[in-house]
C-alpha positions as CSV (number, residue, x, y, z in Angstrom):
1,M,-107.9,-35.7,186.0
2,R,-107.5,-34.8,182.4
3,S,-109.6,-32.0,182.1
4,L,-108.2,-28.6,181.7
5,Y,-111.6,-27.5,183.1
6,V,-111.1,-29.1,186.3
7,R,-107.6,-28.8,186.9
8,I,-108.2,-25.1,186.6
9,F,-110.9,-25.2,189.1
10,V,-109.3,-27.4,191.4
11,A,-106.0,-25.6,191.3
12,F,-107.7,-21.9,191.9
13,W,-109.9,-23.6,194.8
14,I,-107.1,-25.4,196.6
15,A,-105.2,-21.7,196.7
16,M,-108.3,-19.9,198.5
17,V,-108.4,-22.7,200.9
18,L,-105.2,-22.7,201.6
19,A,-105.1,-19.0,201.5
20,L,-108.4,-18.8,203.9
21,A,-106.2,-21.4,206.5
22,C,-103.2,-19.9,206.2
23,S,-105.4,-16.4,207.3
24,V,-107.3,-18.0,210.3
25,I,-104.1,-19.6,211.6
26,A,-101.8,-16.3,211.6
27,T,-104.8,-14.9,213.0
28,L,-105.5,-17.2,215.6
29,W,-101.8,-17.3,216.6
30,L,-101.1,-13.6,216.6
31,A,-104.3,-13.3,219.2
32,D,-102.4,-15.7,221.1
33,Q,-99.4,-14.1,221.3
34,R,-101.4,-11.1,222.2
35,L,-103.2,-12.5,225.1
36,Q,-99.7,-13.9,226.1
37,R,-98.5,-9.9,226.7
38,E,-101.8,-9.3,228.2
39,Q,-100.9,-11.6,230.7
40,G,-97.5,-11.3,231.0
41,R,-99.1,-7.2,231.7
42,Q,-101.2,-8.4,234.4
43,E,-98.7,-9.8,236.6
44,Q,-95.9,-7.5,236.1
45,L,-98.8,-4.4,237.5
46,A,-99.9,-7.4,240.2
47,H,-95.8,-7.8,241.1
48,A,-95.8,-3.7,241.1
49,A,-98.8,-3.4,243.1
50,S,-97.7,-6.2,245.7
51,E,-94.3,-4.0,246.0
52,V,-96.1,-0.6,246.7
53,L,-98.3,-1.7,248.9
54,A,-95.8,-3.7,251.2
55,Q,-93.7,-0.4,251.1
56,S,-96.1,2.6,251.4
57,G,-99.4,0.9,252.0
58,E,-102.7,2.4,251.1
59,A,-101.6,5.4,250.1
60,G,-99.3,5.0,248.2
61,L,-100.9,2.4,246.4
62,R,-104.0,4.8,245.7
63,D,-100.9,7.0,244.4
64,W,-99.7,3.8,242.1
65,L,-103.0,3.7,240.8
66,S,-103.5,6.6,239.4
67,R,-100.3,6.5,237.5
68,E,-100.3,3.6,236.0
69,S,-104.2,4.3,235.4
70,A,-103.5,7.1,233.4
71,R,-100.6,5.2,231.9
72,A,-102.6,2.1,230.7
73,A,-105.8,3.5,229.4
74,P,-108.7,4.7,231.6
75,D,-111.4,2.4,233.2
76,R,-109.0,-0.5,232.6
77,L,-106.9,-0.9,235.4
78,Y,-108.8,-1.0,238.8
79,V,-107.8,-2.2,242.8
80,L,-111.1,-2.9,245.1
81,D,-110.8,-3.6,248.6
82,R,-113.0,-6.2,249.8
83,H,-116.1,-4.4,249.7
84,G,-115.5,-4.4,245.8
85,N,-114.7,-0.5,245.9
86,D,-112.2,0.9,243.8
87,L,-109.4,2.8,245.5
88,L,-109.9,5.8,243.4
89,G,-113.2,5.8,244.0
90,R,-114.5,5.1,240.1
91,R,-117.6,3.4,239.4
92,T,-117.0,0.1,239.5
93,P,-118.9,-1.8,237.0
94,E,-121.4,-4.5,238.6
95,F,-119.9,-7.9,237.4
96,L,-116.8,-6.7,238.8
97,R,-117.8,-5.3,241.9
98,A,-119.4,-8.7,242.5
99,R,-116.3,-10.8,242.2
100,G,-113.8,-8.5,244.0
101,G,-115.8,-8.6,247.2
102,R,-114.4,-11.4,249.8
103,D,-117.7,-12.7,250.4
104,G,-119.4,-11.7,246.8
105,G,-118.5,-15.5,245.5
106,P,-118.3,-16.0,242.0
107,G,-120.6,-13.4,240.9
108,P,-123.0,-12.7,238.2
109,P,-120.8,-13.6,234.9
110,P,-120.0,-10.6,232.5
111,P,-122.2,-8.9,230.8
112,P,-122.1,-8.7,227.0
113,E,-119.9,-5.9,226.7
114,A,-117.5,-7.2,229.1
115,R,-117.7,-10.4,226.9
116,E,-116.2,-8.0,224.2
117,A,-114.0,-7.0,226.9
118,P,-112.2,-9.8,228.7
119,W,-110.7,-9.0,232.3
120,L,-108.2,-10.7,234.4
121,S,-107.5,-9.7,237.7
122,Q,-105.0,-11.0,240.6
123,L,-105.3,-11.1,244.4
124,I,-103.4,-9.2,246.3
125,S,-102.4,-10.1,250.0
126,P,-100.3,-7.8,252.2
127,S,-98.2,-8.6,255.0
128,D,-101.3,-6.9,257.6
129,G,-103.8,-9.7,256.1
130,E,-106.3,-6.6,254.2
131,T,-106.9,-8.1,250.9
132,Y,-107.2,-6.0,247.3
133,T,-108.2,-7.3,244.1
134,L,-106.2,-6.0,241.0
135,S,-108.1,-6.0,238.0
136,L,-106.9,-5.3,234.4
137,L,-109.6,-5.0,231.6
138,R,-108.6,-6.0,228.1
139,A,-109.0,-3.7,225.2
140,R,-112.0,-4.2,223.2
141,R,-110.6,-6.0,220.0
142,G,-110.7,-5.1,216.8
143,P,-111.4,-6.9,213.3
144,L,-108.9,-9.7,213.8
145,G,-110.8,-10.1,217.4
146,I,-114.2,-11.8,215.6
147,F,-112.2,-15.0,214.9
148,R,-112.0,-15.7,218.9
149,S,-115.7,-16.6,218.8
150,S,-116.6,-20.1,219.1
151,Q,-119.5,-19.6,216.1
152,L,-117.8,-17.3,213.8
153,P,-114.5,-19.6,212.6
154,L,-116.9,-22.1,211.2
155,V,-119.0,-19.6,209.9
156,T,-116.8,-17.6,208.3
157,T,-114.7,-20.7,206.6
158,I,-118.2,-21.8,205.0
159,A,-119.0,-18.6,203.4
160,T,-115.7,-18.6,202.0
161,L,-115.4,-21.7,200.6
162,L,-118.7,-21.0,198.9
163,V,-117.8,-18.1,197.7
164,S,-114.2,-19.3,196.4
165,A,-116.1,-22.5,194.8
166,I,-118.7,-20.0,193.1
167,V,-115.4,-17.8,191.7
168,C,-113.4,-20.5,191.1
169,F,-116.1,-22.3,188.9
170,L,-117.0,-19.1,187.2
171,L,-113.5,-18.5,186.1
172,A,-112.4,-21.9,185.4
173,R,-115.5,-21.6,182.7
174,H,-114.4,-18.4,181.4
175,L,-110.8,-19.9,180.7
176,S,-111.7,-23.4,179.2
177,D,-114.5,-22.1,176.9
178,P,-112.6,-21.0,174.2
179,I,-110.1,-24.1,174.2
180,R,-113.2,-26.5,174.1
181,H,-114.0,-24.5,171.1
182,L,-110.6,-24.4,169.6
183,R,-110.3,-28.3,170.3
184,A,-113.9,-28.4,168.4
185,A,-112.8,-26.6,165.3
186,T,-109.7,-28.5,165.2
187,R,-111.7,-31.7,164.8
188,S,-113.5,-30.2,162.0
189,I,-110.7,-29.4,160.0
190,A,-108.7,-32.7,160.5
191,A,-112.7,-34.2,159.3
192,G,-111.8,-31.9,156.0
193,D,-114.1,-28.5,157.2
194,L,-112.0,-25.8,156.4
195,G,-114.9,-23.7,156.3
196,V,-114.9,-23.1,160.3
197,Q,-114.8,-20.1,161.8
198,V,-113.7,-19.7,166.1
199,S,-113.2,-16.0,166.6
200,S,-117.1,-15.6,166.0
201,L,-117.8,-17.5,169.3
202,M,-115.3,-15.5,171.4
203,G,-118.2,-12.8,172.0
204,Q,-116.6,-9.7,173.6
205,R,-113.6,-11.5,174.5
206,R,-110.3,-9.1,173.8
207,D,-107.5,-11.4,175.7
208,E,-105.0,-13.7,174.5
209,L,-107.3,-16.2,173.5
210,A,-109.8,-14.7,171.5
211,L,-105.9,-13.3,169.3
212,L,-105.5,-17.4,169.5
213,A,-109.1,-17.6,167.7
214,L,-108.3,-14.9,165.2
215,D,-105.2,-16.5,164.7
216,F,-106.8,-20.0,164.0
217,D,-109.0,-18.4,161.5
218,R,-106.2,-16.8,159.7
219,M,-104.8,-20.8,159.6
220,A,-108.0,-22.4,158.4
221,E,-108.3,-19.8,155.4
222,R,-104.9,-20.2,154.6
223,L,-105.5,-24.1,154.4
224,R,-108.5,-23.3,152.7
225,A,-106.3,-21.2,149.6
226,L,-103.4,-23.2,149.8
227,L,-105.9,-26.6,149.1
228,A,-107.4,-24.7,146.2
229,S,-104.0,-24.1,145.1
230,H,-102.9,-27.5,145.2
231,R,-105.9,-28.6,143.1
232,E,-105.8,-25.9,140.7
233,L,-102.3,-26.8,139.9
234,L,-102.7,-30.3,140.0
235,R,-105.3,-29.7,137.5
236,D,-103.1,-27.7,135.3
237,V,-100.3,-30.3,135.7
238,S,-102.3,-33.2,134.6
239,H,-103.9,-30.8,131.4
240,E,-99.9,-29.5,130.4
241,L,-98.6,-33.3,130.7
242,R,-101.6,-34.8,128.6
243,S,-100.9,-31.9,126.0
244,P,-97.6,-33.9,125.0
245,L,-98.7,-37.1,125.6
246,A,-101.4,-36.9,123.1
247,R,-99.1,-35.5,120.5
248,L,-96.8,-38.0,121.0
249,Q,-99.8,-40.9,120.2
250,I,-100.3,-39.0,117.2
251,A,-97.1,-38.9,116.5
252,L,-96.8,-43.1,116.8
253,G,-99.9,-43.3,114.7
254,L,-98.6,-41.6,112.3
255,A,-95.8,-43.6,112.0
256,R,-97.3,-46.9,111.9
257,R,-98.9,-46.0,108.9
258,P,-98.1,-47.7,105.6
259,N,-95.0,-45.6,103.6
260,A,-94.8,-43.2,106.7
261,N,-91.9,-40.6,106.5
262,L,-90.3,-42.5,109.7
263,E,-87.4,-40.0,110.2
264,Q,-89.9,-36.6,110.3
265,E,-92.2,-38.9,112.7
266,F,-89.3,-39.8,114.9
267,D,-88.0,-36.3,115.0
268,R,-91.1,-35.2,115.7
269,I,-91.2,-37.8,119.0
270,E,-88.0,-36.9,120.0
271,Q,-89.1,-33.1,120.5
272,E,-92.5,-33.6,122.2
273,T,-90.1,-36.2,124.8
274,A,-87.7,-33.4,125.1
275,R,-90.7,-30.7,126.2
276,L,-92.3,-33.7,128.4
277,D,-89.1,-34.1,130.5
278,A,-88.4,-30.3,130.1
279,L,-91.9,-29.8,132.0
280,I,-91.7,-32.4,134.7
281,G,-87.9,-30.9,134.9
282,E,-89.3,-27.4,136.0
283,I,-92.5,-29.1,138.2
284,L,-89.9,-31.2,140.3
285,S,-88.2,-27.9,140.3
286,L,-90.7,-26.2,141.2
287,S,-92.1,-28.7,144.0
288,S,-88.7,-28.9,145.5
289,L,-88.3,-25.3,146.5
290,D,-91.5,-25.5,148.3
291,D,-90.0,-28.0,150.5
292,P,-89.4,-26.5,154.2
293,A,-86.6,-28.7,154.8
294,R,-84.5,-27.6,151.7
295,A,-81.4,-25.7,153.0
296,L,-80.1,-22.8,150.9
297,Q,-76.2,-23.3,149.5
298,L,-75.5,-19.9,150.9
299,E,-72.1,-17.8,149.3
300,A,-70.8,-15.0,148.7
301,V,-72.1,-14.4,144.9
302,D,-69.7,-11.5,142.8
303,L,-72.8,-9.8,141.2
304,E,-71.0,-8.7,138.2
305,E,-69.2,-12.7,137.1
306,L,-73.2,-13.2,137.9
307,L,-75.1,-11.1,135.2
308,E,-71.7,-11.8,132.8
309,T,-71.8,-15.3,132.8
310,L,-76.2,-14.9,132.3
311,L,-76.0,-12.5,129.7
312,D,-73.3,-14.6,127.6
313,N,-75.7,-17.8,127.8
314,T,-78.9,-15.7,127.2
315,R,-77.1,-13.6,124.0
316,V,-76.9,-16.9,122.3
317,E,-80.4,-17.9,122.1
318,A,-80.9,-13.9,121.3
319,G,-78.9,-13.7,118.6
320,E,-80.6,-16.2,116.7
321,R,-83.6,-14.1,116.9
322,G,-81.8,-10.6,116.2
323,I,-82.5,-9.7,119.6
324,Q,-80.1,-7.4,121.5
325,I,-79.2,-7.2,125.3
326,S,-78.1,-4.2,126.5
327,L,-76.6,-3.9,129.8
328,Q,-77.8,-0.4,132.0
329,G,-75.7,0.6,135.4
330,T,-73.0,-1.3,136.9
331,P,-72.6,-4.1,138.6
332,S,-71.1,-4.2,141.5
333,G,-71.0,-5.8,145.2
334,S,-71.8,-8.8,146.0
335,I,-75.2,-11.0,146.7
336,E,-75.2,-13.7,150.1
337,G,-77.4,-16.7,148.4
338,D,-77.6,-19.7,146.7
339,R,-75.5,-19.4,143.4
340,E,-77.1,-21.7,141.9
341,L,-80.9,-20.6,142.1
342,L,-79.9,-17.3,141.8
343,F,-78.8,-18.0,138.3
344,R,-82.2,-19.7,137.6
345,A,-84.1,-17.0,138.6
346,L,-82.6,-14.3,136.5
347,E,-82.3,-16.7,133.7
348,N,-86.3,-17.5,133.8
349,V,-86.8,-13.7,133.8
350,L,-84.5,-13.1,130.6
351,R,-85.3,-16.2,128.6
352,N,-88.6,-15.0,129.3
353,A,-88.6,-11.3,127.9
354,V,-86.6,-13.1,124.4
355,R,-89.7,-15.4,124.4
356,F,-91.5,-12.9,123.7
357,S,-90.0,-9.9,122.4
358,P,-90.4,-9.5,118.6
359,R,-87.8,-10.4,116.2
360,D,-84.7,-7.8,115.6
361,G,-86.0,-6.2,119.0
362,S,-84.4,-5.4,122.3
363,I,-84.1,-5.9,126.2
364,E,-82.8,-3.8,128.8
365,F,-81.3,-5.2,131.5
366,G,-80.7,-2.4,134.6
367,V,-78.9,-3.3,137.8
368,A,-79.4,-0.4,140.5
369,Q,-77.9,0.1,144.3
370,E,-80.7,1.2,146.5
371,M,-79.7,1.7,150.2
372,D,-78.7,-2.1,150.9
373,A,-80.6,-3.7,148.0
374,V,-79.2,-4.7,144.7
375,V,-82.5,-4.0,142.0
376,L,-82.5,-5.9,139.0
377,R,-84.6,-5.1,136.0
378,V,-85.6,-6.9,133.0
379,R,-87.9,-5.0,130.4
380,D,-88.5,-6.6,127.5
381,H,-90.8,-4.6,123.9
382,G,-93.4,-7.9,123.7
383,P,-97.4,-7.7,123.7
384,G,-97.0,-7.1,127.9
385,V,-99.6,-8.7,130.1
386,P,-103.2,-7.6,130.9
387,P,-103.7,-5.6,133.7
388,E,-105.8,-7.8,135.8
389,A,-103.7,-10.5,135.6
390,L,-100.4,-8.9,136.5
391,E,-100.7,-9.9,140.0
392,R,-100.8,-14.0,138.9
393,I,-98.0,-14.0,136.3
394,F,-95.8,-15.5,138.5
395,E,-98.1,-18.2,139.8
396,P,-97.6,-21.8,138.0
397,F,-99.4,-22.5,134.6
398,A,-100.7,-18.8,135.0
399,S,-104.5,-18.8,133.3
400,A,-103.6,-15.0,131.7
401,S,-100.7,-16.4,129.9
402,Q,-101.4,-19.9,129.1
403,A,-101.8,-19.4,125.5
404,R,-98.8,-17.2,124.9
405,E,-96.6,-19.7,126.7
406,R,-97.7,-22.5,124.6
407,E,-97.1,-19.8,121.7
408,S,-93.3,-19.7,122.5
409,S,-93.1,-23.3,124.0
410,G,-93.3,-22.8,127.6
411,H,-95.0,-24.1,130.0
412,G,-95.8,-21.1,132.5
413,I,-93.7,-22.0,135.5
414,G,-90.3,-20.4,135.0
415,L,-91.6,-17.0,136.2
416,A,-93.2,-18.8,139.3
417,I,-89.3,-20.7,140.3
418,T,-88.1,-17.5,140.1
419,A,-90.5,-15.6,142.7
420,R,-89.8,-18.9,144.8
421,V,-86.5,-18.4,144.9
422,V,-86.4,-14.8,145.5
423,A,-88.6,-15.6,148.9
424,L,-86.1,-18.0,149.5
425,H,-83.3,-15.2,149.6
426,R,-85.8,-12.6,151.8
427,G,-86.2,-10.7,148.3
428,R,-89.1,-9.7,146.6
429,V,-90.3,-9.9,142.9
430,C,-93.2,-7.8,140.8
431,A,-94.3,-7.2,137.2
432,R,-95.5,-3.9,135.6
433,N,-96.4,-3.1,131.9
434,A,-93.9,-0.4,131.0
435,A,-94.7,2.7,129.0
436,G,-94.4,2.2,125.7
437,G,-95.2,-1.2,125.6
438,G,-93.6,-4.7,126.7
439,L,-93.4,-5.7,130.5
440,E,-91.0,-5.0,133.4
441,V,-89.9,-7.5,135.8
442,E,-88.3,-5.9,139.0
443,L,-86.3,-8.3,141.4
444,R,-85.1,-6.9,144.5
445,L,-82.8,-8.8,146.4
446,P,-80.6,-7.8,150.2
447,Q,-77.0,-7.1,149.2
448,R,-74.3,-8.5,150.8
449,Q,-72.3,-6.4,153.6
450,P,-68.7,-6.0,153.6
451,P,-66.9,-7.4,156.6
452,G,-66.8,-5.3,159.1
453,T,-69.8,-3.4,158.4
454,P,-72.8,-2.4,161.2
455,S,-75.6,-4.1,160.6
């Protein structure tokens, strides 16, 4: 049985059949125990009645019968003489009178109500030869006694099996239908159709399978977004690679001309080759950060030492254009992370600010402590970014900044690498246009707690 539907149906049906069988067996066993107790009670009464009759005669037997009848139950215990009359003068059931008489033979069968209350009898023979019949009628059976009927067990079993089969069929179908829809949707995605939706097929369900369908739809939507993003990235990468290659071809063509300035053309070829190499390196770096198997080289990174090295390196480049970089705030403590990646992420932001800052401008690098996080802010005084493009500047080859990146010898990948690195360190990065002009990029990184500090 490979079908989940069949397994669910058969499992529930077998469970109900076993439950029914156990209940029938238990009922019959309890009924048998009850019968044995009643037979033992009847034998005790017969023995006691025989002793009383032998010791006290009929008068003593009458007194004993009066006491035991009140104790057992009204109209259940009888002692009949050979004529079928009760010693206490009570009205005796006709079928019992006929069977109690010496000459009555087998007598008529018990009426229907007597069948509902089977009776037991024991013949008592005293020493003087007088014969009495002790009859103990069973109490009427309750609901459990229904299984003692000859036809009811079969009817009850068949009805239970039919009802359980219908219930199990509906239950198995209710559980397996969503799985069937999910399987069909999975095949559609495997075939390339990412527009499939499953939650709309769940109807009014609100159970775990409906939640699974919602998660499946979100997964399909995420796959569609990732596929579209990868296609766009591939298109942008192809465009960015084509530009330096085209310039290389132009430089080679110029170098082949008669009386060409070979030194100038070789310098241009070298420059375009370096740009191409840098672009390929950034693309590979971005790709490696998206690798789920990548492991961070975690260590305690001293924040003051990291920023000092970063600012010293960047001030050399900024000084060529007369740009001043000022540190606002006092860096302290440490960050647990990959030092090389953190350095590169901050360097990309700072170099991006230098690239867009006007000559003889300024850049503010702010450091602040907020709760258990370190907040780093880099603010330049350049042209800023259109508000509608702020959310996309951390995407590779963001269209809003492509033209300016080309003008400043950038490729539009630096901030994308920064965003990936910050995300790997469970931090956040955002950008906003600062008041008075310029762009402010904020990085929020979790700070490493000193040893012994409760988390």
